GUDO-990654 format. One record per residue (C-alpha): x, y, z; residue number from 1. Coordinates in Angstrom, 2 decimals. Example, Ala and Ser with C-alpha at 12.3 -4.5 7.8 and 13.67 -1.06 7.14 Angstrom:
2
east=12.30 | north=-4.50 | up=7.80 | i=1
east=13.67 | north=-1.06 | up=7.14 | i=2
This chain:
115
east=-156.42 | north=13.53 | up=86.05 | i=1
east=-159.03 | north=12.75 | up=84.16 | i=2
east=-162.41 | north=10.86 | up=85.55 | i=3
east=-161.61 | north=6.93 | up=85.91 | i=4
east=-164.30 | north=4.91 | up=84.29 | i=5
east=-164.24 | north=0.93 | up=85.47 | i=6
east=-167.03 | north=-1.64 | up=84.53 | i=7
east=-169.88 | north=-2.32 | up=86.69 | i=8
east=-169.50 | north=-5.37 | up=89.64 | i=9
east=-165.53 | north=-4.43 | up=89.10 | i=10
east=-165.30 | north=-4.31 | up=92.83 | i=11
east=-167.50 | north=-7.87 | up=93.30 | i=12
east=-165.87 | north=-10.24 | up=91.39 | i=13
east=-161.69 | north=-11.17 | up=90.49 | i=14
east=-162.85 | north=-11.71 | up=86.13 | i=15
east=-164.01 | north=-8.49 | up=86.29 | i=16
east=-161.24 | north=-6.28 | up=88.25 | i=17
east=-161.35 | north=-6.89 | up=91.92 | i=18
east=-157.82 | north=-6.50 | up=93.06 | i=19
east=-156.64 | north=-6.51 | up=89.28 | i=20
east=-156.22 | north=-3.51 | up=87.64 | i=21
east=-155.32 | north=-4.71 | up=84.44 | i=22
east=-159.17 | north=-6.02 | up=84.29 | i=23
east=-160.62 | north=-2.92 | up=85.42 | i=24
east=-161.93 | north=-1.41 | up=82.04 | i=25
east=-164.71 | north=0.39 | up=80.74 | i=26
east=-167.31 | north=-2.12 | up=79.16 | i=27
east=-170.65 | north=-0.29 | up=77.99 | i=28
east=-173.52 | north=-1.23 | up=79.77 | i=29
east=-175.89 | north=-3.10 | up=77.41 | i=30
east=-178.64 | north=-4.58 | up=80.03 | i=31
east=-182.28 | north=-4.41 | up=79.69 | i=32
east=-182.54 | north=-3.11 | up=83.32 | i=33
east=-178.89 | north=-1.63 | up=83.73 | i=34
east=-178.92 | north=1.39 | up=85.97 | i=35
east=-175.90 | north=2.48 | up=84.67 | i=36
east=-177.19 | north=2.48 | up=80.90 | i=37
east=-180.16 | north=4.07 | up=82.55 | i=38
east=-178.36 | north=7.06 | up=84.14 | i=39
east=-180.19 | north=6.84 | up=87.14 | i=40
east=-179.27 | north=8.24 | up=90.24 | i=41
east=-176.68 | north=7.05 | up=92.74 | i=42
east=-175.15 | north=4.81 | up=90.06 | i=43
east=-171.59 | north=5.49 | up=88.08 | i=44
east=-171.62 | north=7.84 | up=85.15 | i=45
east=-170.81 | north=6.76 | up=81.71 | i=46
east=-168.50 | north=7.91 | up=79.44 | i=47
east=-169.41 | north=11.09 | up=77.48 | i=48
east=-168.05 | north=13.77 | up=75.13 | i=49
east=-168.29 | north=16.23 | up=78.51 | i=50
east=-165.24 | north=14.64 | up=79.88 | i=51
east=-162.72 | north=14.59 | up=77.58 | i=52
east=-159.52 | north=16.90 | up=77.34 | i=53
east=-159.56 | north=20.51 | up=76.53 | i=54
east=-157.84 | north=21.19 | up=73.29 | i=55
east=-154.81 | north=22.86 | up=74.59 | i=56
east=-154.30 | north=19.13 | up=76.13 | i=57
east=-155.18 | north=16.84 | up=74.12 | i=58
east=-152.65 | north=14.54 | up=72.38 | i=59
east=-149.89 | north=15.46 | up=75.04 | i=60
east=-148.13 | north=13.39 | up=77.93 | i=61
east=-147.63 | north=14.87 | up=80.89 | i=62
east=-148.07 | north=18.65 | up=78.98 | i=63
east=-145.36 | north=17.60 | up=76.65 | i=64
east=-146.02 | north=16.56 | up=72.90 | i=65
east=-144.67 | north=13.55 | up=72.22 | i=66
east=-142.45 | north=12.21 | up=69.57 | i=67
east=-141.10 | north=8.70 | up=68.07 | i=68
east=-137.36 | north=8.16 | up=67.87 | i=69
east=-135.67 | north=5.49 | up=66.00 | i=70
east=-132.44 | north=6.52 | up=66.22 | i=71
east=-129.90 | north=8.74 | up=68.02 | i=72
east=-130.04 | north=11.65 | up=65.48 | i=73
east=-133.75 | north=11.68 | up=66.56 | i=74
east=-132.47 | north=12.23 | up=69.92 | i=75
east=-130.95 | north=15.48 | up=69.00 | i=76
east=-133.35 | north=17.06 | up=67.26 | i=77
east=-135.98 | north=16.89 | up=70.30 | i=78
east=-136.70 | north=19.87 | up=72.29 | i=79
east=-137.60 | north=20.21 | up=75.97 | i=80
east=-141.04 | north=20.86 | up=75.32 | i=81
east=-141.29 | north=17.17 | up=74.19 | i=82
east=-141.70 | north=13.77 | up=75.82 | i=83
east=-139.57 | north=10.81 | up=74.00 | i=84
east=-141.42 | north=7.64 | up=72.75 | i=85
east=-139.01 | north=4.98 | up=71.90 | i=86
east=-139.85 | north=3.33 | up=68.52 | i=87
east=-139.40 | north=0.04 | up=67.45 | i=88
east=-135.71 | north=-0.42 | up=67.51 | i=89
east=-133.46 | north=-3.16 | up=68.92 | i=90
east=-131.95 | north=-3.42 | up=72.21 | i=91
east=-128.45 | north=-1.92 | up=70.94 | i=92
east=-129.53 | north=1.13 | up=69.62 | i=93
east=-132.35 | north=1.63 | up=72.08 | i=94
east=-129.10 | north=1.81 | up=74.73 | i=95
east=-127.66 | north=4.01 | up=73.07 | i=96
east=-131.03 | north=6.39 | up=72.35 | i=97
east=-131.40 | north=6.31 | up=76.33 | i=98
east=-128.18 | north=7.47 | up=76.81 | i=99
east=-128.29 | north=9.99 | up=74.88 | i=100
east=-131.79 | north=11.32 | up=76.10 | i=101
east=-130.00 | north=10.68 | up=79.49 | i=102
east=-126.84 | north=13.23 | up=78.94 | i=103
east=-129.66 | north=15.88 | up=77.19 | i=104
east=-131.64 | north=15.57 | up=80.63 | i=105
east=-134.69 | north=14.41 | up=78.34 | i=106
east=-138.05 | north=11.90 | up=79.63 | i=107
east=-138.67 | north=8.96 | up=77.80 | i=108
east=-142.19 | north=7.47 | up=78.17 | i=109
east=-142.12 | north=4.02 | up=77.16 | i=110
east=-138.66 | north=3.12 | up=78.83 | i=111
east=-139.64 | north=-0.13 | up=80.57 | i=112
east=-140.14 | north=-3.13 | up=78.56 | i=113
east=-138.35 | north=-6.76 | up=78.01 | i=114
east=-135.14 | north=-5.11 | up=76.72 | i=115
């Protein structure tokens, strides 16, 4: 699991992310006397190159290579070492893709949504 970098004071104020996960995003420290920007001891670390994924894991989701799928024929081409990302398709075709992937026991990454 990658290190989670969150914004300064996100544990203090609601507008910065207190009890609101979608607001807890990294924003770079820019203030003159900001202790995080100065890399002071005892303060959270800033994101840097050393925290990235290894080359083997880069671009993968749960260790599997993502493949965009737009129809049922695309699902048949997908292998077991891949994870499906459903492209921009309608509700009817989306249901067909989900059924076919379920039959083939493939994992779909973005199955949620409005449709």
